[in-house]
C-alpha positions in Angstrom: 22.9 0.4 -5.7 18.8 0.6 -6.0 16.9 2.0 -3.4 15.5 -1.2 -2.5 19.0 -2.7 -1.9 19.9 0.4 -0.4 16.7 -0.4 2.5 18.4 -3.5 2.3 21.4 -2.2 3.6 19.9 -0.4 6.4 17.7 -3.2 7.5 20.7 -5.0 8.2 23.1 -2.3 9.8 19.8 -0.8 12.1 17.7 -3.5 12.2 16.3 -2.5 15.6 16.7 1.3 14.8 13.2 2.8 14.4 12.3 3.1 10.2 8.4 4.7 10.6 6.4 6.1 13.3 2.0 7.1 12.8 0.7 8.0 15.8 1.1 5.4 18.6 2.7 2.8 16.1 6.4 2.7 15.8 8.0 0.1 13.8 12.1 -0.6 13.3 13.6 -1.1 10.1 13.7 -4.8 10.3 10.0 -5.0 11.1 9.3 -2.8 7.8 11.1 -5.2 6.5 9.5 -8.3 7.5 5.9 -6.3 6.2 7.0 -5.4 2.9 8.3 -9.0 2.1 4.5 -10.0 3.3 3.1 -7.6 1.4 5.9 -8.4 -1.6 4.6 -12.3 -1.5 0.5 -11.9 -0.9 1.3 -10.2 -4.6 3.0 -12.2 -5.8 0.3 -14.8 -4.7 -1.8 -12.2 -6.5 -0.2 -12.8 -9.5 1.5 -9.4 -10.2 4.9 -9.9 -11.9 7.8 -8.1 -12.6 6.6 -4.7 -14.4 3.3 -4.5 -14.1 1.8 -1.5 -12.4 0.1 -0.8 -8.9 -1.9 2.2 -8.4 -1.8 2.9 -4.9 -4.1 5.4 -3.3 -3.5 5.8 0.0 -2.4 8.6 2.5 -0.2 8.6 5.2 0.0 5.6 6.7 2.8 2.6 7.6 1.1 0.3 5.3 1.6 3.0 2.2 5.3 2.5 3.2 5.7 -1.6 3.1 3.8 -1.4 0.1 6.1 1.3 -1.4 9.3 -1.3 -0.7 7.1 -4.5 -1.1 6.7 -3.6 -5.2 10.4 -2.1 -5.1 11.4 -6.2 -4.2 9.4 -7.3 -6.9 10.1 -5.1 -9.6 6.2 -3.9 -10.0 6.5 0.2 -11.1 4.2 1.8 -8.8 1.4 4.3 -10.1 0.5 6.8 -7.3 -2.7 8.5 -7.4 -3.2 12.0 -5.3 -5.5 11.6 -3.0 -6.9 15.5 -4.4 -7.6 14.6 -8.0 -11.1 14.3 -9.1 -12.7 11.5 -11.5 -11.7 12.2 -14.8 -8.0 12.3 -13.5 -7.9 9.5 -12.2 -9.7 8.0 -14.8 -6.9 9.2 -17.3 -4.2 8.1 -14.9 -5.5 4.6 -14.5 -6.0 4.1 -17.9 -2.5 5.7 -19.1 -0.5 3.8 -16.7 -2.4 0.2 -17.6 -2.6 -0.5 -14.0 -3.5 -3.9 -13.6 -3.6 -3.6 -9.9 -5.3 -0.8 -6.7 -4.8 -0.2 -3.1 -6.9 1.7 -1.9 -8.2 3.0 1.9 -11.5 2.8 2.5 -12.4 6.2 2.1 -10.7 6.8 -1.5 -12.2 3.7 -2.5 -15.7 4.4 -1.3 -15.5 7.9 -3.4 -14.2 6.4 -6.1 -16.0 3.2 -6.3 -17.6 3.3 -9.8 -14.4 5.1 -11.6 -12.1 2.3 -10.2 -14.8 -0.6 -10.9 -15.1 0.7 -14.6 -11.9 0.5 -15.3 -10.2 -0.9 -18.4 -7.3 -2.1 -16.9 -7.7 -3.1 -13.4 -7.8 -6.8 -12.6 -7.9 -7.0 -9.3 -8.1 -4.3 -5.9 -7.3 -4.2 -2.3 -8.7 -1.9 0.1 -7.6 -1.3 3.6 -9.4 0.4 6.3 -7.6 -0.3 10.0 -4.8 0.5 11.9 -2.2 -2.8 11.2 -4.2 -3.7 7.7 -1.6 -5.4 6.0 0.1 -7.8 8.7 -0.2 -11.6 9.1 0.3 -13.4 5.2 -1.1 -12.4 1.9 -1.0 -8.9 0.3 -3.9 -7.3 2.5 -4.1 -10.2 5.9 -5.5 -8.0 8.5 -8.8 -8.2 10.0 -10.0 -4.9 7.3 -8.6 -5.6 4.4 -10.5 -6.3 1.2 -9.4 -8.1 -2.3 -12.0 -7.3 -4.7 -12.2 -9.4 -8.6 -13.5 -7.8 -11.5 -16.0 -8.5 -13.0 -17.3 -11.1 -10.4 -17.3 -8.7 -7.2 -15.3 -9.6 -4.3 -13.7 -12.8 -3.0 -15.4 -14.9 -0.3 -14.5 -13.3 3.7 -13.4 -14.2 6.7 -14.3 -13.0 10.0 -12.0 -13.8 13.1 -8.3 -11.4 13.5 -6.7 -12.5 10.2 -10.2 -12.2 7.6 -10.9 -9.8 5.1 -13.5 -7.3 5.3 -14.1 -4.3 4.3 -15.2 -2.0 7.4 -14.2 1.7 8.2 -11.6 2.4 9.8 -12.0 3.2 13.5 -11.0 6.9 13.7 -9.2 9.0 10.6 -6.4 7.9 9.1 -3.0 9.0 10.7 0.3 10.6 9.5 2.9 8.8 9.0 6.5 10.1 9.3 9.7 9.0 8.7 12.6 8.9 10.4 15.3 10.1 10.9 13.5 13.3 9.8 15.7 16.1 9.7 14.2 20.1 8.8 15.6 21.0 5.1 17.9 23.2 4.9 18.2 25.7 2.2 22.2 25.4 0.9 24.6 28.2 2.2 26.5 29.5 -0.8 
């Protein structure tokens, strides 16, 4: 049984149980599955194929969880980028992994925009900012998400509640915790 099939099993058994809590937001397993399905559909429309690598450069947030499940659903290879890496390490990771897609938040992208733009393997980058960036249709259909293609810059933007644009987050990025949360205990001997 794969991790994704186990997730689907939990969704079927406990659809209304809280899956993720992030600051004042809490979503159920059913809502998380729907969000992951929408993100997966957006990734597929963007040209992602099973086996493609997706570099994920996000902090602890709801969108990270949805993006991971979407990649697992598609069969994409997740390339996590630690937020503490420096320029040279990120360059090496992107080159060595062969990542074709990049998803990062505004803070990470603004610090490493030159590295991301200069990557020989990346074909497309999405920048997420705001609280509900992945909701709606497409990979980043929220009001605070942008898609950038290489080499021509970025896609035209649409304004409005479902448009695409780059804006800094209105506050610091929140922390995410997955429920149920049980403290780790050392096994008794």
